[in-house]
MIFI-315199 format. One record per residue (C-alpha): residue number from 0; residue in one letter; x, y, z. Coordinates in steps of 0.5 Angstrom, whole numbers, plus 500, padded with zeros to 3 digits. Last residue first. Layout:
BEGIN
[NUM; A; [X; Y; Z]]
...
This chain:
BEGIN
[325; G; [539; 474; 532]]
[324; W; [533; 472; 536]]
[323; T; [529; 478; 533]]
[322; L; [529; 474; 526]]
[321; R; [525; 469; 529]]
[320; E; [520; 474; 531]]
[319; I; [520; 477; 524]]
[318; G; [518; 470; 521]]
[317; S; [513; 469; 526]]
[316; L; [509; 476; 524]]
[315; V; [509; 474; 518]]
[314; L; [506; 467; 520]]
[313; H; [501; 470; 524]]
[312; L; [499; 475; 518]]
[311; G; [498; 469; 514]]
[310; V; [493; 466; 520]]
[309; I; [490; 472; 520]]
[308; F; [488; 473; 513]]
[307; E; [485; 465; 512]]
[306; S; [482; 465; 518]]
[305; K; [477; 472; 516]]
[304; E; [476; 470; 509]]
[303; D; [473; 464; 511]]
[302; F; [476; 456; 510]]
[301; K; [475; 451; 516]]
[300; S; [472; 446; 511]]
[299; F; [478; 448; 506]]
[298; E; [482; 444; 510]]
[297; G; [480; 437; 507]]
[296; L; [483; 439; 501]]
[295; I; [489; 439; 504]]
[294; S; [493; 432; 502]]
[293; H; [490; 432; 495]]
[292; V; [493; 439; 493]]
[291; F; [500; 435; 497]]
[290; P; [500; 428; 493]]
[289; F; [499; 431; 486]]
[288; D; [502; 426; 481]]
[287; E; [500; 421; 485]]
[286; E; [494; 423; 487]]
[285; D; [491; 424; 479]]
[284; V; [486; 430; 479]]
[283; S; [479; 429; 480]]
[282; A; [480; 432; 488]]
[281; W; [481; 438; 484]]
[280; R; [476; 439; 480]]
[279; D; [471; 436; 485]]
[278; I; [474; 442; 490]]
[277; Q; [472; 446; 484]]
[276; K; [465; 444; 483]]
[275; A; [464; 445; 491]]
[274; F; [466; 453; 490]]
[273; E; [461; 454; 484]]
[272; A; [455; 450; 489]]
[271; D; [457; 455; 494]]
[270; A; [457; 461; 491]]
[269; D; [451; 460; 487]]
[268; D; [449; 464; 482]]
[267; M; [456; 468; 482]]
[266; A; [457; 476; 482]]
[265; E; [458; 476; 490]]
[264; R; [462; 470; 490]]
[263; D; [467; 475; 485]]
[262; I; [466; 480; 490]]
[261; A; [469; 476; 496]]
[260; G; [475; 474; 492]]
[259; Q; [476; 481; 490]]
[258; S; [476; 482; 498]]
[257; V; [480; 477; 500]]
[256; E; [486; 478; 494]]
[255; A; [486; 485; 495]]
[254; G; [487; 484; 503]]
[253; M; [492; 479; 502]]
[252; G; [496; 484; 497]]
[251; S; [495; 490; 502]]
[250; A; [496; 487; 508]]
[249; Y; [502; 483; 506]]
[248; N; [505; 489; 503]]
[247; V; [505; 492; 509]]
[246; V; [508; 487; 514]]
[245; A; [513; 485; 509]]
[244; L; [515; 492; 507]]
[243; S; [516; 493; 515]]
[242; S; [520; 487; 515]]
[241; H; [524; 490; 510]]
[240; F; [526; 497; 514]]
[239; Q; [526; 493; 521]]
[238; T; [532; 488; 518]]
[237; T; [536; 493; 515]]
[236; L; [535; 498; 521]]
[235; D; [538; 492; 525]]
[234; L; [532; 488; 529]]
[233; E; [532; 487; 537]]
[232; T; [525; 490; 537]]
[231; R; [523; 497; 538]]
[230; Q; [524; 499; 532]]
[229; L; [519; 495; 529]]
[228; A; [513; 498; 533]]
[227; Q; [516; 505; 530]]
[226; G; [515; 502; 524]]
[225; I; [509; 500; 523]]
[224; R; [507; 507; 526]]
[223; E; [511; 510; 520]]
[222; W; [508; 505; 515]]
[221; Y; [501; 508; 518]]
[220; T; [503; 516; 518]]
[219; L; [505; 514; 511]]
[218; S; [499; 513; 509]]
[217; N; [495; 517; 513]]
[216; P; [499; 523; 510]]
[215; E; [498; 520; 504]]
[214; D; [505; 521; 500]]
[213; P; [505; 514; 497]]
[212; G; [500; 516; 491]]
[211; A; [495; 510; 490]]
[210; K; [495; 504; 486]]
[209; I; [495; 498; 492]]
[208; L; [491; 503; 496]]
[207; Q; [486; 503; 491]]
[206; G; [485; 495; 491]]
[205; A; [485; 494; 498]]
[204; L; [479; 499; 499]]
[203; W; [474; 497; 493]]
[202; R; [472; 491; 498]]
[201; H; [470; 497; 504]]
[200; E; [467; 494; 510]]
[199; I; [473; 488; 509]]
[198; M; [478; 493; 507]]
[197; Q; [476; 497; 514]]
[196; V; [477; 491; 518]]
[195; F; [483; 489; 515]]
[194; L; [485; 496; 517]]
[193; C; [485; 495; 524]]
[192; L; [487; 488; 523]]
[191; V; [493; 491; 521]]
[190; L; [494; 496; 526]]
[189; R; [493; 490; 532]]
[188; R; [498; 485; 528]]
[187; V; [503; 491; 529]]
[186; D; [502; 492; 536]]
[185; R; [501; 486; 538]]
[184; L; [509; 485; 534]]
[183; A; [511; 491; 539]]
[182; E; [508; 487; 545]]
[181; V; [513; 481; 544]]
[180; T; [519; 485; 542]]
[179; V; [519; 488; 549]]
[178; S; [517; 482; 552]]
[177; S; [523; 479; 550]]
[176; T; [523; 472; 545]]
[175; A; [526; 466; 547]]
[174; P; [519; 464; 550]]
[173; D; [516; 464; 543]]
[172; T; [510; 468; 541]]
[171; D; [503; 465; 539]]
[170; L; [499; 471; 536]]
[169; D; [492; 472; 539]]
[168; P; [487; 466; 537]]
[167; Y; [481; 468; 534]]
[166; D; [475; 470; 538]]
[165; A; [476; 477; 538]]
[164; F; [477; 478; 531]]
[163; M; [471; 483; 529]]
[162; A; [471; 486; 535]]
[161; P; [479; 489; 533]]
[160; A; [484; 486; 536]]
[159; S; [488; 487; 542]]
[158; E; [484; 491; 547]]
[157; N; [487; 495; 553]]
[156; A; [482; 500; 552]]
[155; A; [486; 506; 551]]
[154; I; [490; 501; 545]]
[153; L; [484; 499; 542]]
[152; D; [481; 506; 541]]
[151; D; [488; 508; 539]]
[150; A; [488; 502; 534]]
[149; E; [481; 504; 532]]
[148; D; [483; 511; 530]]
[147; L; [488; 508; 526]]
[146; A; [483; 504; 522]]
[145; R; [480; 511; 521]]
[144; G; [485; 514; 519]]
[143; L; [486; 509; 513]]
[142; L; [479; 510; 511]]
[141; E; [480; 518; 510]]
[140; D; [486; 516; 506]]
[139; A; [482; 512; 503]]
[138; V; [477; 518; 501]]
[137; I; [482; 522; 499]]
[136; A; [486; 518; 495]]
[135; M; [479; 517; 491]]
[134; L; [479; 523; 491]]
[133; E; [485; 524; 487]]
[132; D; [484; 519; 482]]
[131; K; [477; 522; 480]]
[130; G; [480; 528; 478]]
[129; S; [483; 535; 481]]
[128; A; [481; 534; 488]]
[127; Y; [477; 539; 493]]
[126; W; [475; 545; 490]]
[125; Y; [473; 540; 484]]
[124; L; [468; 536; 487]]
[123; S; [464; 543; 487]]
[122; A; [465; 544; 479]]
[121; V; [461; 537; 478]]
[120; G; [455; 541; 480]]
[119; S; [451; 539; 486]]
[118; D; [444; 534; 488]]
[117; L; [450; 530; 492]]
[116; Q; [449; 524; 487]]
[115; A; [449; 528; 481]]
[114; A; [456; 530; 484]]
[113; L; [458; 524; 484]]
[112; G; [455; 522; 478]]
[111; R; [459; 527; 474]]
[110; L; [466; 526; 479]]
[109; T; [465; 518; 477]]
[108; V; [464; 511; 480]]
[107; K; [463; 505; 475]]
[106; E; [470; 503; 476]]
[105; S; [471; 504; 484]]
[104; G; [465; 499; 486]]
[103; V; [457; 500; 485]]
[102; A; [455; 500; 493]]
[101; D; [462; 501; 496]]
[100; L; [463; 506; 491]]
[99; A; [458; 510; 492]]
[98; A; [457; 510; 500]]
[97; I; [464; 512; 501]]
[96; A; [464; 518; 495]]
[95; A; [457; 520; 499]]
[94; E; [461; 520; 506]]
[93; I; [468; 523; 502]]
[92; I; [463; 529; 498]]
[91; Q; [459; 531; 505]]
[90; D; [465; 531; 509]]
[89; L; [469; 535; 504]]
[88; S; [464; 540; 505]]
[87; L; [460; 542; 499]]
[86; S; [458; 549; 497]]
[85; A; [465; 551; 495]]
[84; R; [468; 557; 499]]
[83; A; [474; 559; 497]]
[82; R; [481; 556; 495]]
[81; P; [480; 550; 497]]
[80; Q; [484; 548; 504]]
[79; R; [490; 543; 503]]
[78; R; [488; 536; 503]]
[77; G; [490; 530; 508]]
[76; G; [482; 528; 507]]
[75; R; [480; 531; 513]]
[74; R; [484; 537; 515]]
[73; R; [492; 538; 514]]
[72; P; [496; 544; 515]]
[71; D; [496; 543; 523]]
[70; N; [498; 549; 526]]
[69; R; [493; 550; 531]]
[68; G; [490; 543; 530]]
[67; D; [493; 540; 536]]
[66; S; [497; 535; 533]]
[65; R; [499; 528; 535]]
[64; P; [506; 525; 536]]
[63; V; [506; 518; 533]]
[62; R; [504; 513; 536]]
[61; G; [509; 506; 536]]
[60; A; [505; 503; 544]]
[59; S; [509; 509; 547]]
[58; R; [515; 512; 544]]
[57; P; [512; 517; 540]]
[56; D; [508; 520; 546]]
[55; N; [503; 525; 544]]
[54; R; [496; 522; 548]]
[53; G; [492; 529; 548]]
[52; T; [486; 525; 547]]
[51; G; [482; 530; 543]]
[50; R; [477; 525; 541]]
[49; P; [477; 527; 534]]
[48; D; [485; 526; 533]]
[47; R; [487; 528; 527]]
[46; R; [493; 526; 523]]
[45; A; [498; 531; 522]]
[44; S; [504; 528; 526]]
[43; L; [508; 524; 519]]
[42; Q; [505; 530; 515]]
[41; D; [510; 535; 519]]
[40; R; [516; 531; 516]]
[39; N; [513; 533; 508]]
[38; G; [516; 528; 504]]
[37; P; [521; 522; 504]]
[36; R; [518; 517; 499]]
[35; P; [513; 512; 501]]
[34; A; [513; 506; 496]]
[33; H; [508; 505; 491]]
[32; G; [506; 508; 485]]
[31; G; [502; 513; 481]]
[30; S; [503; 520; 478]]
[29; R; [498; 526; 480]]
[28; P; [496; 529; 474]]
[27; N; [500; 535; 471]]
[26; R; [495; 539; 468]]
[25; G; [495; 540; 460]]
[24; A; [488; 540; 459]]
[23; P; [484; 546; 461]]
[22; R; [479; 545; 467]]
[21; P; [472; 542; 466]]
[20; D; [474; 535; 468]]
[19; D; [469; 531; 468]]
[18; G; [471; 527; 462]]
[17; R; [478; 527; 465]]
[16; D; [477; 522; 470]]
[15; H; [483; 521; 471]]
[14; S; [487; 515; 469]]
[13; G; [494; 515; 473]]
[12; P; [500; 518; 471]]
[11; G; [506; 514; 470]]
[10; G; [511; 511; 475]]
[9; R; [511; 504; 478]]
[8; P; [514; 506; 485]]
[7; R; [517; 500; 489]]
[6; R; [512; 498; 494]]
[5; P; [511; 501; 500]]
[4; T; [503; 498; 501]]
[3; D; [499; 502; 506]]
[2; S; [498; 508; 502]]
[1; A; [503; 507; 499]]
[0; M; [500; 500; 500]]
């Protein structure tokens, strides 16, 4: 996520909703890409604190310093203030965009359609975003902010995971692992699960995070918080770096896989019947040639999207845990 998956930038402009843009051509659209790059350092402490907790110790549970808002250039969605009064607030636009994206998916949402839904002209949207790509980035960044806020709420309540994962096993750590590292890995797990909750509730989000620009404030903050947790372990700097990439790339990559699978199932007439047919096809292959495939067919009875995600996350974190022993 650039947003949540740092990867090598692919370069080149993303696709913009040019048919809705009343401004002259030649405006430089935001480039795509995945890897967080050095940006404005003030962004790291600029995320909203709607609860007014005042928690600002960057060493505490991997949290970054919070701003009191008086010198905060950010606003909701991470963009500069509009140049003049617009007929719609950014909050209205974000909520309408989330509802539309949840209903029809990112491919079918257009700025013109969103403006009609808001009973406004499309120009009102251009006060806040240069086109569809930028609006999508704003909305995705907002949901990342909600994931970060939920993680903070869980920390304050001394809860290890969102309610959706309350009945799932916690991370099983080895007695050889230091207590500081165990707590850091649990902080990472909490952050990733809070993001996955947003991905489950908004199926389009994971794919957007993979292709979004890398310097959205909440995106950079999310990566920062993963990194600060890893800094508290015994890992050296290079291993911290690679571990942070492994975690955030797993979160968005696996999140996108699970999300697309859910979308595909919703499009089927009978998803259970189709899945049963797939199992039968695997069972029909030669067992001598595919002994592993035959051996694991019974595991699919335990299969669901949340268990698939959390087991994989535990494998990633267990690998990082073992690296700390060195």
